[in-house]
C-alpha positions in Angstrom: 0.0 0.0 0.0 2.9 2.4 0.8 4.4 1.9 -2.7 1.0 2.7 -4.3 0.7 5.9 -2.3 4.2 7.0 -3.3 3.6 6.1 -7.0 0.2 7.9 -7.1 1.5 11.0 -5.4 4.4 11.2 -7.8 2.2 10.8 -10.8 -0.3 13.4 -9.7 2.2 15.9 -8.5 4.0 15.7 -11.8 0.8 15.8 -13.8 -0.8 18.6 -11.9 2.3 20.9 -12.1 3.7 19.9 -15.6 1.4 22.3 -17.5 3.3 25.3 -16.1 6.9 24.0 -16.3 8.2 26.1 -19.2 10.2 29.3 -19.7 7.2 31.5 -19.8 6.7 31.1 -16.1 8.6 31.8 -12.9 8.0 30.2 -9.4 8.3 31.2 -5.8 8.2 28.5 -3.1 7.4 29.0 0.6 8.9 26.4 2.9 8.4 25.3 6.5 11.6 23.5 7.2 12.1 21.1 4.3 8.4 21.1 3.4 6.8 23.2 0.6 3.8 24.9 2.0 3.0 27.2 -0.9 4.0 27.8 -4.5 3.2 30.9 -6.6 3.3 30.7 -10.4 4.0 34.0 -12.3 3.7 34.5 -16.0 6.5 36.4 -17.7 5.8 39.3 -20.0 6.7 39.0 -23.7 10.0 40.8 -23.1 10.7 38.6 -20.0 11.2 41.6 -17.8 7.9 41.6 -15.8 6.1 39.0 -13.8 2.3 38.7 -13.3 0.9 36.4 -10.6 -1.3 33.6 -12.1 -1.7 30.7 -9.6 -1.0 30.0 -5.9 -0.9 26.5 -4.6 -1.2 25.9 -0.8 -0.2 22.5 0.5 -1.5 20.9 3.7 0.1 17.8 5.2 -0.9 15.3 7.9 1.2 14.6 11.0 3.2 11.9 9.1 4.2 14.4 6.4 1.8 13.1 3.7 0.0 15.6 1.4 -3.7 15.9 2.4 -4.8 18.9 0.4 -3.6 21.0 -2.5 -5.6 24.3 -2.7 -5.5 26.2 -6.0 -6.1 30.0 -6.0 -6.1 32.2 -9.1 -4.9 35.8 -9.2 -7.7 38.4 -9.8 -6.1 41.5 -11.4 -9.4 43.4 -11.0 -9.6 42.7 -7.2 -5.8 42.6 -6.8 -6.0 39.5 -4.6 -5.9 35.7 -4.7 -9.3 34.1 -5.3 -10.1 30.5 -4.2 -10.8 28.2 -7.1 -10.7 24.5 -6.2 -8.8 22.0 -4.1 -7.6 18.4 -4.4 -8.1 16.3 -1.3 -5.8 13.3 -0.8 -7.2 10.6 1.4 -5.3 7.3 2.2 -7.7 4.6 3.3 -7.0 1.0 4.3 -7.3 -0.6 0.9 -7.4 2.4 -1.4 -6.1 6.0 -2.0 -8.5 8.7 -3.0 -8.1 12.1 -4.7 -11.2 14.3 -4.8 -11.6 17.6 -6.7 -13.9 20.1 -5.1 -14.7 23.6 -6.3 -14.9 26.7 -4.0 -18.5 27.6 -3.0 -18.5 31.3 -2.3 -22.0 31.2 -0.7 -21.0 28.3 1.7 -17.4 29.6 2.2 -15.8 26.2 1.6 -14.9 23.6 -1.0 -18.3 21.9 -0.9 -18.9 21.6 -4.7 -17.7 18.0 -5.3 -16.8 17.4 -9.0 -14.5 14.4 -9.5 -12.9 11.5 -7.6 -10.1 9.1 -8.4 -9.8 5.9 -6.4 -6.5 3.9 -6.6 -6.2 0.4 -5.2 -4.2 -2.7 -5.6 -6.1 -5.8 -6.9 -5.6 -9.3 -5.5 -3.4 -10.0 -8.6 -1.1 -7.1 -7.6 -2.3 -4.7 -10.4 -3.0 -1.1 -9.8 -6.7 -0.2 -10.5 -7.9 3.4 -11.0 -11.5 4.4 -10.9 -12.6 7.8 -12.1 -16.0 9.1 -10.8 -17.9 12.3 -11.4 -20.4 13.7 -8.9 -24.0 13.6 -9.9 -25.6 16.7 -8.5 -29.2 15.7 -9.2 -28.9 12.3 -7.4 -26.2 13.3 -4.9 -23.9 10.3 -5.6 -20.7 9.3 -7.4 -21.0 7.9 -10.9 -18.2 5.7 -12.3 -16.9 7.1 -15.6 -13.7 5.2 -16.3 -11.8 2.4 -14.8 -8.2 1.5 -15.7 -6.1 -1.4 -14.6 -2.3 -1.3 -14.9 0.0 -4.3 -14.6 3.7 -5.0 -14.8 3.1 -8.4 -16.4 0.7 -7.5 -19.2 0.2 -4.6 -21.7 -1.6 -1.7 -20.2 -5.3 -2.1 -20.7 -7.7 0.9 -20.4 -11.4 0.7 -20.5 -13.7 3.7 -21.1 -17.2 3.1 -19.6 -18.7 5.9 -21.7 -17.6 4.6 -25.1 -17.2 0.9 -24.2 -13.8 0.9 -25.9 -10.7 -1.0 -24.7 -7.3 0.2 -25.6 -4.1 -1.9 -25.4 -0.8 0.0 -25.0 
């Protein structure tokens, strides 16, 4: 289970930050000891002389040092402040690991608008299974959209529930 947590965290941290890793952006990190607590992403002007704030990521960890929340704020040039946008909640459970996406609800004052969930777990055959859910607002429950199983012994199989297609890599 520990290896699954590390693998999943590595994949998602790389995926979630990779879209801004180019020369048109600059970064500022805030640390508490050796732990990153915040990251600000700035876009560079065309002449590369000026920076404009774009995103701020706030990271929350549990007492064991595992990431529990990544909060994403966007810069509002009109209001000249950071505006809460959405967060990713990371939850390790006994037999699975969950990542949930929730949007900021201005009226409620919290991240109560659930949107998506990814559940990662190891099958009895030692494969990594990933389930992707979307929140159904009308019926107030999670709806499975995709499930993917990854194995070291076989080609990667992905199955899309919406199109009923199976892809072999």
